[in-house]
C-alpha positions as CSV (number, residue, x, y, z in Angstrom):
1,X,-9.2,6.8,-7.6
2,X,-10.8,7.2,-11.4
3,X,-8.6,3.9,-12.9
4,X,-10.0,2.5,-9.9
5,X,-13.7,3.5,-10.7
6,X,-13.4,2.3,-14.3
7,X,-12.1,-1.2,-13.6
8,X,-14.6,-1.1,-10.2
9,X,-17.5,-0.1,-13.1
10,X,-16.4,-2.2,-16.2
11,X,-15.6,-5.5,-13.4
12,X,-19.6,-5.1,-12.3
13,X,-21.0,-4.8,-15.8
14,X,-19.1,-7.7,-16.8
15,X,-19.8,-9.5,-14.1
16,X,-24.0,-9.0,-14.3
17,X,-23.9,-8.7,-18.3
18,X,-22.4,-12.1,-19.4
19,X,-23.9,-15.6,-19.7
20,X,-24.9,-18.8,-21.1
21,X,-28.5,-19.5,-21.3
22,X,-29.3,-22.3,-19.3
23,X,-26.3,-23.2,-17.2
24,X,-25.9,-20.0,-15.1
25,X,-28.0,-16.7,-14.8
26,X,-29.9,-16.0,-17.9
27,X,-31.4,-13.1,-16.9
28,X,-29.7,-9.3,-15.1
29,X,-32.5,-7.8,-13.4
30,X,-32.9,-4.4,-11.3
31,X,-35.2,-2.4,-9.9
32,X,-34.7,1.7,-10.6
33,X,-37.1,4.0,-8.7
34,X,-39.5,5.3,-9.7
35,X,-39.5,3.5,-13.1
36,X,-39.6,0.2,-12.1
37,X,-37.9,-3.0,-12.4
38,X,-35.3,-3.6,-15.6
39,X,-34.4,-6.7,-17.0
40,X,-32.1,-8.1,-19.7
41,X,-31.1,-11.4,-21.3
42,X,-27.8,-13.0,-20.6
43,X,-27.6,-14.2,-24.1
44,X,-27.8,-10.5,-25.9
45,X,-24.9,-9.4,-24.1
46,X,-22.6,-12.6,-24.2
47,X,-23.4,-12.3,-28.0
48,X,-22.0,-8.8,-27.2
49,X,-19.0,-10.1,-25.6
50,X,-17.8,-12.5,-28.2
51,X,-18.8,-11.4,-31.7
52,X,-19.0,-7.4,-30.7
53,X,-22.8,-7.7,-32.0
54,X,-25.6,-5.2,-30.2
55,X,-28.5,-6.3,-30.6
56,X,-32.2,-4.8,-30.3
57,X,-32.6,-5.7,-26.8
58,X,-29.1,-4.4,-25.5
59,X,-29.3,-1.4,-28.3
60,X,-31.7,0.1,-25.6
61,X,-28.7,0.3,-22.9
62,X,-25.6,0.4,-25.3
63,X,-27.2,3.8,-26.6
64,X,-26.4,5.2,-23.0
65,X,-22.6,4.8,-23.0
66,X,-19.5,5.9,-25.3
67,X,-18.3,3.9,-28.1
68,X,-15.1,4.0,-26.0
69,X,-16.8,2.6,-22.1
70,X,-18.2,-0.3,-24.8
71,X,-14.9,-1.0,-26.2
72,X,-13.1,-1.3,-22.7
73,X,-16.1,-3.2,-21.1
74,X,-15.6,-5.9,-24.2
75,X,-12.1,-6.2,-23.2
76,X,-12.2,-7.1,-19.8
77,X,-15.2,-9.0,-20.7
78,X,-12.2,-11.6,-22.4
79,X,-9.9,-11.2,-19.8
80,X,-9.1,-14.1,-18.3
81,X,-7.6,-14.4,-14.9
82,X,-4.8,-16.7,-14.5
83,X,-6.0,-18.2,-10.9
84,X,-5.9,-21.6,-9.3
85,X,-8.9,-23.0,-7.9
86,X,-7.2,-23.9,-4.9
87,X,-6.3,-20.2,-4.5
88,X,-9.8,-18.7,-5.2
89,X,-10.6,-21.5,-2.7
90,X,-8.4,-20.8,-0.2
91,X,-9.0,-17.2,0.0
92,X,-12.7,-17.4,-0.5
93,X,-12.8,-19.9,2.7
94,X,-10.6,-17.4,5.0
95,X,-11.8,-14.7,7.0
96,X,-10.8,-11.8,5.2
97,X,-12.0,-13.1,1.3
98,X,-15.2,-13.9,3.2
99,X,-15.5,-10.4,4.1
100,X,-14.7,-9.0,1.1
101,X,-17.8,-11.5,-0.5
102,X,-20.3,-10.9,1.8
103,X,-19.7,-7.2,1.1
104,X,-20.0,-7.8,-2.4
105,X,-23.0,-9.9,-2.1
106,X,-24.6,-6.9,-0.6
107,X,-24.7,-5.6,-4.5
108,X,-24.9,-9.1,-6.5
109,X,-28.1,-10.9,-5.2
110,X,-29.5,-14.6,-5.6
111,X,-33.0,-14.7,-7.7
112,X,-34.7,-14.7,-4.6
113,X,-33.4,-11.7,-3.5
114,X,-30.8,-13.0,-0.6
115,X,-27.3,-12.2,-0.3
116,X,-25.6,-13.1,-3.2
117,X,-22.2,-14.8,-1.2
118,X,-22.0,-18.1,-1.7
119,X,-23.7,-18.0,-5.2
120,X,-20.2,-15.8,-5.6
121,X,-18.0,-18.1,-4.2
122,X,-19.5,-21.2,-5.9
123,X,-19.0,-19.6,-9.1
124,X,-15.7,-18.2,-8.6
125,X,-14.5,-21.5,-7.9
126,X,-16.0,-23.7,-10.5
127,X,-14.7,-20.9,-13.4
128,X,-11.4,-21.1,-12.1
129,X,-11.9,-25.0,-12.1
130,X,-12.9,-25.3,-15.7
131,X,-10.4,-25.9,-18.8
132,X,-11.3,-22.3,-20.0
133,X,-10.4,-20.4,-16.9
134,X,-11.4,-17.6,-14.7
135,X,-13.2,-14.9,-16.5
136,X,-16.3,-13.4,-16.4
137,X,-18.1,-14.6,-18.8
138,X,-17.5,-18.2,-17.4
139,X,-18.3,-16.9,-14.1
140,X,-22.0,-16.0,-14.7
141,X,-21.7,-19.4,-16.5
142,X,-21.7,-21.1,-13.3
143,X,-23.6,-18.9,-11.1
144,X,-25.7,-21.1,-9.2
145,X,-29.0,-19.4,-10.1
146,X,-31.7,-18.3,-12.7
147,X,-31.0,-15.2,-12.4
148,X,-28.7,-12.5,-11.1
149,X,-30.4,-9.7,-9.4
150,X,-28.3,-6.5,-9.1
151,X,-28.9,-3.8,-5.9
152,X,-29.2,-1.2,-8.0
153,X,-29.8,1.5,-4.7
154,X,-26.6,-0.2,-2.9
155,X,-24.4,0.1,-6.4
156,X,-25.6,3.7,-6.8
157,X,-24.5,4.3,-3.4
158,X,-21.1,2.3,-3.8
159,X,-20.6,4.4,-7.3
160,X,-21.8,7.9,-6.1
161,X,-19.2,7.1,-3.1
162,X,-16.3,6.3,-5.0
163,X,-17.0,9.7,-6.9
164,X,-17.1,11.7,-3.7
165,X,-13.8,9.8,-2.4
166,X,-12.3,10.4,-6.0
167,X,-13.2,14.0,-6.0
168,X,-11.7,14.5,-2.1
169,X,-8.4,12.8,-3.4
170,X,-8.4,15.2,-6.5
171,X,-8.9,18.0,-4.3
172,X,-6.7,17.4,-1.5
173,X,-3.8,16.4,-4.0
174,X,-4.2,19.7,-5.8
175,X,-3.9,21.7,-2.3
176,X,-0.9,19.5,-1.2
177,X,0.6,20.2,-4.5
178,X,-0.4,23.8,-4.6
179,X,1.4,24.1,-1.3
180,X,4.7,22.4,-2.1
181,X,5.1,24.9,-5.2
182,X,4.3,27.9,-2.9
183,X,7.5,27.1,-0.5
184,X,9.4,26.0,-3.3
185,X,9.4,30.0,-4.4
186,X,11.0,30.8,-1.0
187,X,13.9,28.0,-1.5
188,X,17.4,29.5,-1.8
189,X,19.2,26.5,-2.1
190,X,20.9,25.5,-5.3
191,X,20.7,22.0,-5.5
192,X,22.6,21.7,-9.0
193,X,25.5,22.7,-6.9
194,X,24.6,20.1,-3.9
195,X,25.7,16.4,-3.9
196,X,23.4,14.5,-5.3
197,X,21.7,12.1,-3.2
198,X,20.0,9.4,-5.8
199,X,23.8,8.3,-6.3
200,X,25.5,5.7,-4.7
201,X,27.8,6.3,-2.3
202,X,31.3,6.0,-1.6
203,X,31.0,2.1,0.9
204,X,31.4,-1.1,-0.6
205,X,29.3,-3.2,1.4
206,X,29.2,-7.0,1.9
207,X,25.9,-9.2,3.0
208,X,25.7,-11.2,5.9
209,X,22.7,-13.4,5.9
210,X,21.2,-15.4,9.0
211,X,18.1,-17.5,10.0
212,X,17.2,-16.3,13.5
213,X,15.2,-18.5,15.7
214,X,12.6,-16.8,18.2
215,X,11.3,-20.3,19.6
216,X,9.3,-19.0,22.3
217,X,6.9,-17.8,19.2
218,X,8.0,-20.5,16.9
219,X,9.2,-18.0,14.2
220,X,12.2,-18.6,12.0
221,X,13.5,-15.4,10.9
222,X,15.6,-15.1,7.9
223,X,17.2,-11.9,7.6
224,X,20.1,-10.0,5.7
225,X,22.5,-7.6,6.8
226,X,24.6,-5.5,4.9
227,X,27.5,-3.9,6.0
228,X,29.5,-1.1,4.8
229,X,32.8,-1.4,4.3
230,X,35.7,0.7,4.9
231,X,37.7,2.1,2.3
232,X,40.3,4.7,1.0
233,X,37.4,6.3,-1.0
234,X,35.1,7.0,1.8
235,X,36.0,10.7,3.6
236,X,36.3,12.4,6.8
237,X,32.8,12.8,6.6
238,X,31.8,9.5,6.2
239,X,29.9,7.5,9.3
240,X,32.3,5.0,10.6
241,X,32.1,1.8,12.7
242,X,30.2,1.3,14.4
243,X,27.7,2.2,11.5
244,X,23.8,3.2,12.3
245,X,21.7,0.5,11.4
246,X,18.2,0.7,9.4
247,X,15.4,-2.1,9.7
248,X,13.5,-3.0,6.6
249,X,10.2,-4.3,7.2
250,X,8.2,-5.4,3.9
251,X,4.3,-5.5,3.4
252,X,1.7,-8.6,2.7
253,X,3.0,-11.4,0.8
254,X,6.5,-9.8,-0.3
255,X,10.0,-10.7,0.9
256,X,13.3,-9.0,1.9
257,X,14.0,-8.4,-2.0
258,X,11.2,-5.9,-2.0
259,X,13.5,-3.2,-0.9
260,X,17.0,-4.4,-2.3
261,X,17.8,-1.1,-4.3
262,X,17.4,0.6,-1.0
263,X,19.2,-1.6,1.7
264,X,22.4,-1.0,-1.2
265,X,21.8,2.4,-1.4
266,X,21.9,3.1,1.8
267,X,24.3,0.9,2.8
268,X,26.9,2.6,0.0
269,X,26.2,5.8,2.3
270,X,27.7,4.4,5.4
271,X,24.6,2.6,6.8
272,X,24.3,-0.9,8.2
273,X,21.0,-2.4,6.8
274,X,19.1,-5.5,8.0
275,X,16.2,-6.5,6.1
276,X,14.3,-9.4,7.9
277,X,11.4,-11.6,6.2
278,X,8.2,-11.8,8.2
279,X,7.5,-15.7,8.4
280,X,3.6,-15.1,9.0
281,X,2.8,-13.1,6.1
282,X,5.8,-13.1,3.3
283,X,5.8,-14.6,-0.4
284,X,6.4,-17.8,1.2
285,X,3.8,-18.1,3.3
286,X,0.9,-16.7,0.5
287,X,2.6,-19.5,-1.9
288,X,1.7,-22.1,0.7
289,X,-1.8,-20.7,1.5
290,X,-2.5,-20.7,-2.1
291,X,-1.5,-23.9,-2.8
292,X,-3.3,-25.3,0.7
293,X,-1.2,-26.4,2.4
294,X,-0.7,-23.6,5.0
295,X,-3.7,-21.6,6.6
296,X,-4.3,-18.2,6.0
297,X,-2.0,-15.0,7.8
298,X,-3.2,-14.6,11.1
299,X,-4.4,-11.7,13.6
300,X,-1.8,-12.7,15.9
301,X,0.5,-11.2,13.1
302,X,-0.2,-7.7,13.7
303,X,1.7,-8.4,17.5
304,X,4.1,-10.6,15.7
305,X,5.6,-8.3,12.8
306,X,6.9,-5.4,15.7
307,X,7.8,-8.4,18.1
308,X,9.9,-9.6,15.2
309,X,11.8,-6.7,14.5
310,X,12.5,-6.3,18.3
311,X,13.7,-10.1,18.0
312,X,16.0,-9.2,15.4
313,X,17.5,-5.8,17.0
314,X,18.0,-8.1,20.4
315,X,19.7,-11.0,18.0
316,X,22.1,-8.3,16.0
317,X,23.1,-6.9,19.2
318,X,24.6,-10.6,20.8
319,X,26.2,-11.1,16.9
320,X,27.6,-7.8,17.1
321,X,29.8,-8.7,19.8
322,X,30.5,-13.0,18.3
323,X,29.8,-13.1,15.0
324,X,33.4,-12.0,12.9
325,X,31.5,-10.4,9.8
326,X,29.5,-7.8,12.5
327,X,31.9,-7.6,15.6
328,X,31.7,-3.9,16.7
329,X,29.9,-2.6,13.2
330,X,26.8,-1.8,14.4
331,X,25.4,1.2,16.4
332,X,22.7,0.4,18.5
333,X,22.1,4.0,19.9
334,X,21.2,4.9,16.0
335,X,18.6,2.9,14.8
336,X,16.1,3.7,12.4
337,X,13.5,1.5,10.3
338,X,11.4,1.7,6.9
339,X,8.5,-0.2,6.0
340,X,6.3,-0.3,3.2
341,X,2.4,-1.5,3.8
342,X,2.2,-4.0,6.5
343,X,5.4,-3.2,7.2
344,X,4.1,0.2,7.3
345,X,2.3,-0.5,10.2
346,X,4.8,-2.3,11.9
347,X,7.5,0.7,11.6
348,X,4.9,2.9,13.0
349,X,4.1,0.2,16.1
350,X,7.6,0.3,17.1
351,X,7.9,3.7,17.0
352,X,4.9,3.8,19.6
353,X,1.5,3.5,18.1
354,X,-1.0,1.6,20.1
355,X,-3.2,-0.6,18.2
356,X,-6.9,0.8,18.5
357,X,-9.6,-1.3,19.7
358,X,-12.4,1.3,19.9
359,X,-11.6,2.3,16.6
360,X,-11.7,-1.0,15.2
361,X,-15.0,-1.9,17.1
362,X,-16.6,0.8,15.3
363,X,-15.1,0.0,11.3
364,X,-15.1,-3.4,11.4
365,X,-18.3,-4.5,13.4
366,X,-20.1,-4.3,10.7
367,X,-17.6,-3.6,8.0
368,X,-19.5,-1.2,5.7
369,X,-16.4,0.7,4.3
370,X,-14.8,0.8,0.6
371,X,-10.9,0.7,1.7
372,X,-9.3,-2.4,0.9
373,X,-7.6,-2.0,3.5
374,X,-10.1,-2.0,6.1
375,X,-10.4,-5.8,5.5
376,X,-7.0,-6.4,6.5
377,X,-7.0,-4.1,9.1
378,X,-10.1,-5.9,10.8
379,X,-8.5,-8.9,11.2
380,X,-6.4,-7.3,14.2
381,X,-10.3,-6.8,16.1
382,X,-10.1,-11.0,16.7
383,X,-7.2,-10.2,19.3
384,X,-7.7,-10.2,22.4
385,X,-8.1,-6.6,24.0
386,X,-4.9,-5.8,25.4
387,X,-2.7,-3.2,25.5
388,X,0.7,-4.6,24.1
389,X,4.2,-3.6,24.1
390,X,5.1,-3.2,20.4
391,X,7.5,-0.3,21.1
392,X,11.2,-0.7,20.7
393,X,13.2,2.4,22.5
394,X,16.2,1.4,20.5
395,X,14.4,2.8,17.2
396,X,15.0,6.8,17.0
397,X,13.4,7.7,13.2
398,X,10.6,5.8,11.1
399,X,9.8,6.1,7.8
400,X,6.6,4.0,6.5
401,X,5.7,3.6,2.5
402,X,1.7,3.5,1.9
403,X,1.0,2.3,5.2
404,X,-2.3,0.8,6.8
405,X,-3.4,2.7,10.1
406,X,-6.4,4.2,9.7
407,X,-8.6,1.7,11.9
408,X,-6.0,-0.4,13.5
409,X,-4.2,2.7,14.8
410,X,-6.4,5.1,14.1
411,X,-6.0,9.1,15.7
412,X,-5.6,8.1,18.9
413,X,-2.9,5.5,18.0
414,X,-1.2,7.3,15.9
415,X,-0.6,10.2,17.8
416,X,1.3,8.2,20.3
417,X,4.0,8.3,18.1
418,X,7.0,11.0,18.9
419,X,9.7,10.4,16.4
420,X,10.9,12.1,13.9
421,X,8.6,10.5,11.1
422,X,8.1,10.5,7.0
423,X,4.8,8.9,5.7
424,X,5.3,7.9,2.3
425,X,1.6,8.4,-0.1
426,X,0.7,7.4,-4.2
427,X,-2.3,9.0,-5.0
428,X,-3.5,6.3,-6.9
429,X,-2.9,3.7,-4.2
430,X,-6.2,1.6,-4.6
431,X,-5.1,-0.8,-1.5
432,X,-3.8,2.1,0.8
433,X,-5.7,4.7,0.3
434,X,-4.1,7.9,0.8
435,X,-6.2,10.2,2.2
436,X,-7.4,7.5,5.0
437,X,-4.2,6.0,5.4
438,X,-1.4,8.3,5.0
439,X,-2.6,11.9,4.8
440,X,-5.2,12.3,8.1
441,X,-2.7,10.3,10.2
442,X,0.0,12.7,8.9
443,X,-2.0,15.5,10.7
444,X,-2.3,13.3,13.7
445,X,1.9,12.8,14.3
446,X,2.3,15.4,17.2
447,X,6.2,15.5,16.4
448,X,6.8,18.7,14.6
449,X,9.7,16.9,12.7
450,X,7.3,15.1,10.4
451,X,7.1,14.7,6.6
452,X,4.5,14.0,4.1
453,X,5.4,12.9,0.5
454,X,3.1,12.7,-1.9
455,X,3.8,10.5,-5.6
456,X,1.3,11.8,-8.0
457,X,0.5,8.5,-9.9
458,X,1.8,6.7,-7.9
459,X,0.1,3.3,-6.8
460,X,0.7,0.8,-3.9
461,X,3.5,-0.9,-5.6
462,X,5.5,2.1,-6.7
463,X,8.2,1.9,-4.3
464,X,9.0,-1.8,-4.8
465,X,11.7,-3.3,-6.7
466,X,10.4,-3.9,-9.9
467,X,11.1,-7.6,-10.3
468,X,9.4,-8.1,-6.9
469,X,6.2,-6.0,-8.2
470,X,5.9,-7.9,-11.5
471,X,6.6,-11.3,-9.7
472,X,4.4,-10.4,-6.9
473,X,2.2,-14.0,-5.4
474,X,-1.2,-11.8,-5.0
475,X,-2.6,-11.8,-8.5
476,X,-2.3,-7.5,-9.4
477,X,-3.6,-6.9,-12.7
478,X,-0.4,-5.0,-14.8
479,X,-2.3,-2.0,-15.0
480,X,-2.8,-1.7,-11.7
481,X,1.0,-1.3,-11.3
482,X,1.4,1.6,-12.4
483,X,3.4,4.2,-14.3
484,X,7.5,3.2,-14.6
485,X,9.3,2.7,-11.1
486,X,12.7,4.4,-11.7
487,X,12.1,7.9,-10.8
488,X,10.1,6.9,-7.7
489,X,13.2,4.5,-6.6
490,X,15.6,7.7,-6.9
491,X,12.9,9.5,-4.8
492,X,12.5,6.9,-1.9
493,X,16.8,6.7,-2.3
494,X,17.4,10.4,-1.9
495,X,14.5,11.3,0.7
496,X,15.2,8.6,3.1
497,X,19.2,9.3,3.1
498,X,17.7,13.0,3.3
499,X,15.5,11.7,6.4
500,X,18.3,9.0,8.5
501,X,21.3,11.5,8.2
502,X,19.0,14.4,9.2
503,X,17.0,12.7,12.7
504,X,19.0,9.8,13.4
505,X,22.9,11.1,12.6
506,X,21.8,14.9,13.6
507,X,23.6,16.0,10.5
508,X,21.5,19.4,9.7
509,X,23.2,20.1,6.7
510,X,21.1,17.4,4.9
511,X,17.7,19.3,6.3
512,X,17.4,21.1,3.2
513,X,17.2,17.9,1.4
514,X,13.6,17.7,3.2
515,X,12.3,20.5,1.6
516,X,9.4,21.1,-1.1
517,X,12.5,22.6,-3.5
518,X,14.2,19.6,-3.2
519,X,11.0,17.2,-4.4
520,X,10.7,20.0,-7.2
521,X,14.1,19.8,-8.3
522,X,14.2,16.0,-8.3
523,X,10.6,15.1,-9.4
524,X,9.7,13.3,-12.5
525,X,6.6,13.5,-14.9
526,X,3.8,11.2,-14.3
527,X,5.1,10.4,-11.0
528,X,5.3,14.1,-9.5
529,X,7.1,14.3,-6.2
530,X,5.5,16.5,-3.3
531,X,6.5,16.9,0.3
532,X,5.2,18.9,3.2
533,X,6.3,19.2,6.7
534,X,3.2,21.1,8.2
535,X,-0.7,20.2,7.3
536,X,-3.7,20.5,9.2
537,X,-7.1,18.8,9.7
538,X,-8.6,22.3,9.6
539,X,-6.8,22.8,5.8
540,X,-8.0,19.4,4.7
541,X,-11.5,20.2,5.7
542,X,-11.3,23.8,4.1
543,X,-10.0,22.4,0.7
544,X,-12.6,19.7,0.8
545,X,-14.9,22.2,1.1
546,X,-13.9,23.9,-1.8
547,X,-12.7,26.9,0.4
548,X,-9.2,28.7,-0.2
549,X,-7.4,26.9,3.0
550,X,-5.0,29.1,4.9
551,X,-1.5,28.7,3.7
552,X,0.6,26.1,5.3
553,X,3.9,27.9,7.4
554,X,6.7,26.3,6.5
555,X,9.5,25.8,8.9
556,X,11.7,27.8,9.5
557,X,14.5,28.3,7.4
558,X,17.6,26.5,8.6
559,X,20.7,29.0,9.4
560,X,23.3,28.1,7.0
561,X,25.4,24.7,7.7
562,X,28.1,23.3,5.9
563,X,27.4,21.7,2.7
564,X,27.5,17.8,2.8
565,X,31.2,16.5,0.7
566,X,29.9,15.4,-2.6
567,X,31.2,11.9,-3.4
568,X,34.3,11.9,-5.8
């Protein structure tokens, strides 16, 4: 959150403090009660952006900033964003883009003190079309008003809210870390003597690729199925055909390769893995959308995504009887689902979570949030109100990584999930903020077989395959991708395997890997790993109020069990 606040603050400053006189906003004005109105010529700010020189007019403001802050401001002023005018136009004319711009327009007003929505949109498109590209300097050059007026009171409220959210996040992360360490002190398992779940298993695998067509919804679904191949290297404890099946659902603007490392790992341990693409919100759809060749993702995607998975399972059941590559190899009595971001919502809906139209009405009409994911979740408010049948009874356990759910599902939607569930959060996720989207939702889950995994310093992209994250069709600044992701891949591999073996295959010897002691054992800084199985809203309130929360009662220690057979 601190990094996000820094980028937001610098972004606002750079947006309002840079212009070329005569071609855009010539002055930046704001009212600061009780001291009155202040203004600053854009010329003095552009001179600083271009030459690093602070004149007497700017000095009045600059002396209130540290040298580091000024250097950071100049750096972001000079940043060029590689975004095409078509992409900018498509986004800013979409319902989601308009919602974001209208919220921003409450902060950046026109000279006549009107919402800056239209002026901001025009400036974005024109600056992206300019040969110099989209920079904050160029943005103000194209701003169609003589002055840009900052809604200072609104700006202060936003900054104060972000600071408060940052403090709350830090307090809750510290509490979760404290609980993880406290429960680790009671551990008795020596994980150095146990099989390493981060390592590949005994199976080789083959990939069977299909394109499944759902004519009733006009959806063509690419699917890759990773099928384990039995050999002499497998042991008596390894799964045998038919293999348990895991479905993986990707996030927005992603594809079926986003979790290829996880699909391969699970397949090596005897799980068949079906990885599909959702055509209404995958990378290909966004590329067409940003090129002006397709419309924006529709609200119906909140319904279509779970139905995609149900359709894939239906088709695979048939192919399991007829296709030579699959025949008799898939066990539909043991099905798990893993999803990231929008895919996290998808698997929770498949597990029984209901769309919460009352919560959507409260959060989206109007949308006053600082939670970026709610702008996407509010698209579901456009759906006809109905009790959509999205649950699939074949699915017995779900793992949701950075899910979005606080508004579209809310407490009354999440508490319908009766299955074993693992929620994975990143402490620095600004797109699906951990407190709202994973930590509080974890407390709403009724099944005691639930796990909250928190990756400190993890972002929304930490668990995604590195190639996919780096080549994301969404223009995400590199600084927001987070630290080296390799440790997080090992966490996801090990914890998903332990979770599925425990709750899909009922292999109780894997339960010890789901304890805080194992998280501490494999944790690597700066992506420190924490895991809890119990947390209440009352404890969160006490942590936020600065009180010493009553400790989480750890689950009963499992009785001694045979250890998993080590890999040769």
